[in-house]
C-alpha positions in Angstrom: 17.1 -51.8 10.6 15.8 -48.3 11.1 18.9 -47.5 13.1 21.1 -48.8 10.3 19.4 -46.5 7.8 19.9 -43.5 10.2 23.6 -44.5 10.5 24.0 -44.8 6.8 22.2 -41.4 6.2 24.4 -39.8 8.9 27.6 -41.2 7.3 26.4 -40.1 3.8 25.7 -36.6 5.2 29.1 -36.5 6.8 30.8 -37.5 3.6 28.8 -34.8 1.7 29.9 -32.2 4.2 33.5 -33.3 3.9 33.4 -33.2 0.1 31.7 -29.8 0.2 34.3 -28.4 2.7 37.1 -29.9 0.6 35.7 -28.3 -2.5 35.4 -24.9 -0.7 39.0 -25.1 0.4 40.2 -25.9 -3.2 38.2 -22.9 -4.6 39.7 -20.6 -2.0 43.2 -21.7 -2.7 42.7 -21.3 -6.5 41.2 -17.8 -5.9 44.2 -16.8 -3.7 46.7 -18.0 -6.4 44.8 -16.1 -9.2 44.8 -12.9 -7.1 48.6 -13.3 -6.4 49.4 -13.8 -10.0 47.3 -10.8 -11.0 49.0 -8.6 -8.4 52.5 -9.8 -9.6 51.6 -9.0 -13.2 50.2 -5.5 -12.2 53.4 -4.7 -10.2 55.6 -5.8 -13.1 53.7 -3.8 -15.6 53.3 -0.6 -13.6 56.3 -0.3 -11.3 59.4 -1.6 -13.1 60.9 1.7 -14.0 61.4 3.2 -10.5 63.1 0.2 -9.0 65.4 -0.2 -12.0 66.5 3.5 -11.7 67.5 2.8 -8.0 69.4 -0.3 -9.1 71.2 1.7 -11.7 72.2 4.3 -9.1 73.6 1.5 -6.9 75.5 0.0 -9.8 77.0 3.4 -10.6 78.2 3.9 -7.1 79.7 0.3 -7.0 81.4 0.6 -10.3 82.9 4.0 -9.4 84.6 2.3 -6.4 85.7 -0.8 -8.3 88.1 -1.2 -11.3 87.4 1.0 -14.4 85.0 -0.7 -16.8 83.2 0.3 -20.0 80.3 2.5 -18.8 76.8 1.8 -20.0 74.5 4.6 -21.3 72.4 4.5 -18.1 75.6 5.0 -16.0 76.6 7.9 -18.2 73.2 9.5 -17.8 73.4 9.3 -14.1 77.0 10.7 -14.0 76.0 13.6 -16.2 73.6 14.9 -13.6 76.7 15.7 -11.6 78.8 16.8 -14.5 78.5 19.4 -17.2 76.7 18.2 -20.4 78.9 18.5 -23.5 78.2 20.1 -26.8 74.8 19.3 -28.3 74.4 18.7 -32.0 70.7 18.8 -33.0 69.5 16.6 -35.9 66.5 17.1 -38.1 63.1 15.6 -37.2 62.7 11.8 -37.9 59.3 10.5 -38.8 59.1 6.7 -39.3 56.5 3.9 -39.4 57.0 1.7 -36.4 57.2 -2.1 -37.0 53.7 -3.5 -36.9 51.5 -5.9 -38.7 49.3 -3.2 -40.3 51.8 -0.3 -40.3 49.3 2.0 -38.6 51.7 3.4 -35.9 54.4 6.0 -36.5 57.0 7.8 -34.5 58.1 11.4 -34.8 61.3 12.1 -32.9 63.7 15.1 -32.6 67.1 14.0 -31.5 70.2 15.8 -30.2 73.6 14.2 -30.0 76.0 15.0 -27.1 79.5 15.3 -28.6 82.9 14.6 -27.0 84.3 17.7 -28.6 83.7 20.6 -31.0 85.8 19.0 -33.8 83.3 16.2 -34.1 80.6 18.7 -35.4 82.4 19.1 -38.7 82.6 15.3 -39.2 78.9 14.9 -38.4 78.1 17.7 -40.9 80.0 15.8 -43.6 78.3 12.4 -42.7 74.8 13.8 -42.0 73.2 11.6 -44.7 74.7 8.4 -43.4 73.8 9.3 -39.8 70.2 10.0 -40.8 70.0 6.7 -42.7 71.4 4.6 -39.8 69.0 6.3 -37.3 66.0 5.9 -39.7 66.7 2.2 -40.1 67.1 1.7 -36.4 63.9 3.6 -35.5 61.8 1.8 -38.2 62.9 -1.6 -36.9 61.3 -0.9 -33.5 57.7 -1.8 -32.4 55.5 0.4 -30.3 56.1 -1.9 -27.3 59.9 -1.5 -27.6 59.9 2.4 -27.6 57.0 3.3 -25.4 58.7 2.7 -22.0 61.6 4.4 -20.3 63.7 1.3 -20.5 62.9 1.0 -24.2 64.0 4.6 -24.9 67.2 4.0 -22.9 67.9 0.9 -24.9 67.2 2.7 -28.2 69.6 5.5 -27.3 72.3 2.9 -26.4 71.7 1.2 -29.8 72.0 4.5 -31.6 75.4 5.2 -29.9 76.5 1.7 -30.8 75.6 2.2 -34.4 77.0 5.7 -34.8 80.2 5.7 -32.7 82.2 3.1 -34.8 81.8 5.3 -37.9 83.3 8.4 -36.2 87.0 9.3 -36.2 87.2 12.8 -34.6 85.6 11.9 -31.3 82.5 10.1 -30.0 78.9 10.6 -29.2 78.5 10.6 -25.4 74.7 10.8 -25.2 71.5 10.8 -27.2 68.7 13.1 -26.1 65.2 12.9 -27.4 63.9 16.5 -27.5 60.6 15.4 -29.1 59.1 11.9 -29.0 55.6 11.4 -30.3 54.0 8.0 -31.1 50.7 7.9 -32.9 
């Protein structure tokens, strides 16, 4: 009978050790998964811009060798580094409230437009009020998160070109340059 008790105690101790080691393995696995998720989030939040610029450069090289296509704003920016920048048309300063729940953030931006030709400057002078209105509406529809990153600024300049170019008849806007961009 004493031997049976020892055997039962030994078996109970073995089961406890197994459950403890199983619990330890589960905890280690959960910690590893949490650390991996944290690392992935950190990489995505910090390092997204440099890899995307390398990808854009690859896309520019591939599209130059393939059939002609409509070029995106990022491709135009990369090709301009090799070519001469066109005529610049500076606009007045824009100060707008950014889209937010309490309206406490604002953006102050100075913008210059790259024109396809000199003849477009006269048309822009005559349509200055409409151009300012369209840009103000676009800027005020953006949130802090949308305009604070490099990708966000590139997308914003693409949207500006998409809004402004259809209303022009004497040429087109080839680029948007932010000469001042302050968010407060």
